[in-house]
N, C-alpha and C positions, 0 to 999 in steps of 0.2 A: 395714401403717400403715408408712409409710416416716420410717427412722430416720440421723442422719450415721454413717458408717462411719467406724470406728477405724481408724487407720492400720498398716500393715504395716508391719514390722521391716526389710525390705530387700527395695530393686526397682529397676527400671531402666525409666526412661522407655518403657514399650511389653513386648510379646511376644516379638518378636525379642532376641536376646542379642549384641550387637556382638564383635568380634574382643576388643578392648579388655579388655572387661568378662569376658570367659571365657576371658584369658588371664594374669590373677591374683586374688590371692586377694580376696573383698573388705575395701573399705577402710572397717573398721569400728569404733567407738571406742564409750564408755561413752553412757549414755542420759542426760541433764541430769537429776538427783535429788535438786537444792538451789538456792536461791537463791543468784544469783553477784553479787559488784560487778567491773566492770571497766571498764578506758580506752577501749576500743572492741568491740564484738559485732558480729559479721559473721555475717550469713544467707546461707546460701549455700554447698556445699563441691564448685562446678566449680573450673575453674583461674581463672577469677577473683577469688573467695571466697577459696581457699587461694594464689593470688600476695600477696594484699592482706595476710593474715595474716601469712605471712611476712614481706614488706618492713616491716610494722608492727611487727613481733616483733624484726625487727632494728635497728629503729628505738629500742627500748626500750620500747614500748607492752605494756600487759598486756591479752591479746585474749581472748575467746572466739567460735568460731566453732561457730556450728551449722548442722545440715543434715537435712532429714527422709526421707531415705533414706540412703546410705552416700555417702562419697566418690565422687563422680565418676559417682553413678550418673545423674545431669541429663544435657545434651547434653554436657560433657564427653566423657563414655563413648561418645558417639554421633558424636562426630567422626570424619573421615578425616585430622586432623592434620598437615593441609600449614602451614608454618614460611614465609610469605610478605611479599613488597614489591608482588607482583603480584597486588593486591587484585581481589577479583569484581566492581569495579565499575570501571569505565575512571578514567585517570586523565586523560584529556580534560573529564570532566566533572565529575569534583572540581576540575579548575582553572577551568573554567566559573564553577563556585558558588562558589569558595573563593579564585581569586586564584592566582598563581603562589607568591607567597612562605609561604604557608598550604599549600600543596598540596607543596611541597618539607617543611616540619614534617610533614605529614602522614607521606609516606615516612619520614621520617627517624625516626620513632616508631615505624612498624613493623620498622626495621633495626633500631633500638634493641632492640628487644622480641626480637628471634632473637638479638640478642647477650646479651643479659640472661640467656634461659634458657640456651646455650652455656657463658657463665661460672659461671651458676648449677650446670650440669653438672661443671663442670670443679671447682670448692670443692667439693662436697658429694659429688665421686666417684660419679656416678648414671647407673647401668647403664640406660639407657632409648632404647637405639638411635638416638641423637640424631646426625645425620650432613649436614651442608652437601654439597649438590648444586644442579645447575641446573635452571630449570624452563622451559617451553614454552607458548606461546599460540599456538594455530594457529587458522587460520578455520575456521567453520561453515558448511556450504555455503549457509543462508537470508544470512551475510553479506557485505556489501561488502569486497573488497581494501582498498579505502582506509583500513578500520579500524586495519587494522597499523600502518600507517604514522602513521596520526592518533596512536594509541596511542604507538607508539616513540617520537616527537616529544614527546608528555607527561609519557612516565614519564622521558623523559632530561633532560627540562627541571627534573623534579621532584629528579633527581640518582641516579637508577636507575641501575644498571648493565646496559645493553640494549642489542642488535642485534637488524636483520632478517637472519634466514636463509633459504635458499634451501630446506631440508631439514631436518624435525622428526624428530631421532635419536629411533629403536625404533618409530615408526610408518610405515609403508608408504604410499606415494602423497600421503604430505602434504608441499609443496613449499614454504608458504610459511608462516613464522611470527616470532614473539622469541621471543628466548633471555632470561631472565631469569636474570642470574648469583648465585650465592651465597645460595642460599635452603635451606631444611632442613627436616628431618623429623623423629618422634619417635614415643615411647610416653609417651602425655597420662598414663594411670593411675599409670604408673612415676613418672615425672618427679613427680606431685602428691603420691606415696606418700613421696617422699624430704623434700618443701617441709613437709611435714605431721610427719615423725620430729623435723628441726630446732626445729617450732614448740614440740612436747611438749617439746623436749629443753631448749628454754630459756623454760619456763614459757608456755605459750600453752596453752593447753586447748580440745578439739575434742569436740562430742557431735555422734554420728549418730542417725538415729530420734528427732528431736528437732524437734515443729513447732512455727515463731513464729506462735502464734495470733493474738497481738496486739504491735503493730509501733509505738512513738514515739516522741515526742524523749528517752524514760528511760529507753527498752530496750526488751525483749521481755518476752512472757508467753507459755508454752509452752501446749499443749491441758492438761498435768495444772496447770497453775497454778503452775509454777515460775517465778521470775524474773529477768533477769539483767538489772541498773541498769548503765549505760553512760554517757561521756561524750561519746561518738558511736556513730553504728549507722550502718552500710553492708549495703545489701538486694543481693547480689550473685546473683537466681535466675532470670537469664537474661532473665526480663520482670519488672517491678518488682509486687511483689504487696502492696505498700503504697501506690500511685499509683494510685486509680478511672478518672482521666481523662487527665490533661495525656499523658501519653507514651505512650499507646493511640491517641490521635489523629496520632502522627506516625511510629509504625512498623506492619509488617505481617508478619502472622505467614506462613511457607511452611515445608511438607513438601518435605525432601528426601529421596533414596534411596540404599543403597548395598549394592553385592555384593561379594565378597572371594573368588579364584579362586586356585586352585593354580597358580604356571609356574616351568618349571626355571630355575632358578638360572644367569645368564648370558646367559638372551637377550635382556633389554632393557638397556640401560644404566638407572643409579643417577638417574631423574631425577624431575621431575615434571611433570605434564601437565594441560591444560586448553583448550578450544574456545571460542571468543567468546560463542557461544549460541544460539540458536535462535529467531531473529527470526518464524518463520511461526508459533509456538505464540505468543509475547508481546512483540510488538516494543519495549513499554516497558523491560519487567526481563525479557528472554531466558534464559530456563532453559540454564544450559552444564552442559556433562561435567567431571569434575575425576579424575585417576588419580594415583597413586603406587602402590610396592612396600612391602613390610613382611616384615622377616624371618621365616621361617615354624619350617622345619628345614634339615639340611645338601643336603639334592636342591632343596630349592623356597623359593620366596618367597611371599608372596599378592601378586595383583594386585588391589587396594583401587579401586573406579570407583563414583564418584560422580554423581547426576543427576536427572532427571526431575522436576524442582522442580515445585510445583502450590502456591496460596494452599491455606491448613489449611480443611481440611474441604469443598472446593470440588472435589477430582478429576474428580466427576464432570462439571462445563462439559468439558471434555475429552474425555468419555466413554470416561475410560482410570478404572480404579478404583483405587485404592490399592494393593492385591495385586496388579496387574497391572503396574505399574508397573516389579519387577523383572525382567517378562521384555522388556520394551520395553529395559532398561540393558542387559541379557546379548545381545540383539541387536546394539545397537550396540557392544557391546566387543569381540564377535566380529570387527566389520566393521573394528575397529582394531587389534585385538591379537588375532587368530587364534590364538596359542599358548597361550593360556589355557583353562583348564580349567574343567567347570561350578562355579559357584558351590557354597563351603561355606560361606559365611555370607552373611546379607542382613538389614540392620537399617533402621532410618530414623531423620530426627533434624528440629529445627525449627530455623530460621532466622528473626532477628527483623530486618528488613530495614527500615533507617530513611527518612525523607522525604529525605537529602543524603546519604548511605553512609559515614556517619560515626557511630561509639558512639558512645552518651552515656554520660557519665564525669564524674561530678561531685554538687553537692548537689540533693538532688530539687525541681522548680520548686513554689512554693505552698507550700511546708513551713520547717519548720524547720532553719539552717543547721546543724545539727552532725548532721543527717541523707542522705545519700549515695546512690547508685543507679549500678549497672551495666547497661547493656542495649543494645539494638542493634547486636549482633555482626557485621550484615550478610556471610557467613558468612565472615568471618574472625576465628572468636573465641577463637582459640588466642593469635593476638597483640593483639586487643583485650582482651583478659582480662590479657594482660602487663601493657599498656600500663595498664591500672587501678592495677595492683601499686604504680606509684612514684606515678602521678597523686595517686591517693586518698589515698596517707601523706604526699604534700607537703601537700595541702589540709590534714590534720589536723595534721600537725605545724607549720604554719602557712609551709611554704616556698613559696619563690615556683615556678612552673614554668609552661613557654611553650605547654604545651599543653592550659591550663586553660578558655581562651573557645572554641578549636576543638572541643572535645571537650562541651560545656556543655552542660551537659538542658535550660538553658532558650532554645537557641539555636530560632529559626524559619528555616527556607531558603523561607518561600514561595511568592515572586517569581522565584526561582532554580528551584528545586527542586520545587516544588509543583503544577507541571502535570501530571510525570509520576504522582507520588505521589497526588496526587488523583484521576489516571483510576483508578488501582489500587484505591485504596479504597472510590470510588464504585462502581466497576464490580464489585470485591468483594461490597458491600452488594448490590446490585441482583443477583448470580448468587446471593447466600444464598437472599434473599426467593423467587426463583424456582425453588429445591430445596427451600423448606420445604411438606413433604405438607400437599395442600389436602384431604385427606379422609382423616388416619390413622386415622378411624374403621373404615376399610372393610378393615383388614388386621386380623387375630384371631390372638392370642397361641397359636393352635394352629397357624398357617399360619408361625412362626418352625422353621426348622430348626437341628440342632444346630450350635455355632459360630458362631450369626448374631444379629444386634442389629437394632434398627427403632424407629422411632419409634411409640407405641400411643395410641390415646387411649381413657378410660376415665372417665363420670360427669364430661365434662366437661374433663377435665385432660390432659395429654399426660405420659407417663412413657416415658422409657429401655428395652427389655427386649430383654436377651441369653439365650438358652438357651445353656447349658454344653454340654462333651462328655458329659457325667452325665444330660445332661435336665432339669438345674435352670433355674430361671427368673430372672436377676436382675434387680429393678427399682433403677432412679434416678429422680431427678427431670429431667425434661426440658430445664430452664432452668439456664443456667449462674449460677454463682453471683456472678460478677462483676457481669456488667448485663444477665441476664436474655436473654440471646439463645439460640434453642433450640436444643441440640445435634445432632452426628450421628454416627453410628455408623462407626468406621475398622476395617474388619475385618478390615485387616493387622495392625496392633498390638494387635487388642482390647480399643480405648480410644473414647471418647465426645470429640470434639474439637469445640470451638468454633467455627465459620467467622467471628463479628466480628472477637474478637480474639488467637486462639489457645491459649486456655486448653483443656487435657488434662487428662482425666479418663480411670483405670482402669473396668475391667467394673461394678466395685461400687462407682463413685463417689469412690475417694480421687483430690485434688489430682497431679498427674503435671508440670502445666506453669500459671504463672501466664498473665495477672494473678491468676485466681481463688486465693485462700487458702482458700477455706472448700471441705470436701469434698460432695458430691450428698447428697440422703438416696437412702438405700439399702434395700433387702429383697430376702429372698432366699426363693424359692418352692421348696421343695425336690421331687424328685420322689417 
């Protein structure tokens, strides 16, 4: 018999441990063990939730933050931590959808977010490897040269300090690119740790290993039945777990992959790098590569390289499995950065791509006015999460904010953005149907190898089955608890991923990504 799986005390959103999480002590706090009443309760302990809590604390609000893992154990701990005004999406597309004036506000909001982080680092004296540096966008072989000129013109019009260059520093044989001046990088977990310390010192409360089972206009109820009553409720869980339909029809989940290799100090300049994306893979939303360095020790830096994105749960459409993506990424790294060594870290993360390139930050659509969400990071989660800190605080404290309408979660850009998005959304559903097992009962449980999972059928019902290294079989219900789509096994991170809306579960059914907020039913069959 399958039963709900109890939550584990600490986890990260997959099997692979990112460098950020491996380089700091787990940021854990006490578990909620009593009822509370506060001004604001925040669900989610990533950069968005923690920054909102920090800003509200500074504004004099009594806050409580709850996180079902530990602080930064979700997507913030799986980022590559670029702090940029060079957005994942092109400025010429944003200008087409929003116009020049609003595009300038978008660009300024990201620049202000970087300034906010820099100022906070100075005020709190945070040792988090924050550094200002230039970033370089260079042409992917599948792209047109005109892209660079068009993007440079649009970015300059938006007020970004850019210029076209004939040679990209640090990369051999790349002769065309755009320099984005005054970008930045940092260690995200060291940064949010310091914010958490400030919050607690100034009267705020943080609870980890605390899952918000129920969320409504009155507050939250945890798995154990403890309640936090609040005047305002903020859901900052990467994708909303309190919103069943509205937001999940306006954004799409992608997996992205990261490797980190040693490289001798001094070989590369201090910089960030990105290519314009592979149009041969996806002409609508071309997956791109992104690169930075990170201080490691006295002799070496880490070269952190990301990319090879695909729609969550649909890696097989390109006939490249999740676990094979790292080899493809390493091949690309060696082509452009031949001095890098073999990868010593690898991990993957989840990106929510919104319909029109901008995050959704504000009041939850079709809900009470005191419930707020933050989602749709669009690959720029560090700055979007920081923007949320100021914007949500202003909404709660009734201060006017010129970004409110731009990032409003209720906006719909169906006539300007919808063509590309609907192509992705409908194409994803078609591919999802293609990948559904037509005869799952033909695969027997004895066919499962160690460390392998698959969908099986018994007595007319589908189950997810995973055989671990000790030969134990872990069964979960095969339907995502969000909208009952059939989950798919991700052999790389050893998770069950939902191709419909990006929910992810551990091999034993625990929720690792929303929009699902309930675990899969679970049963273990011991060897």
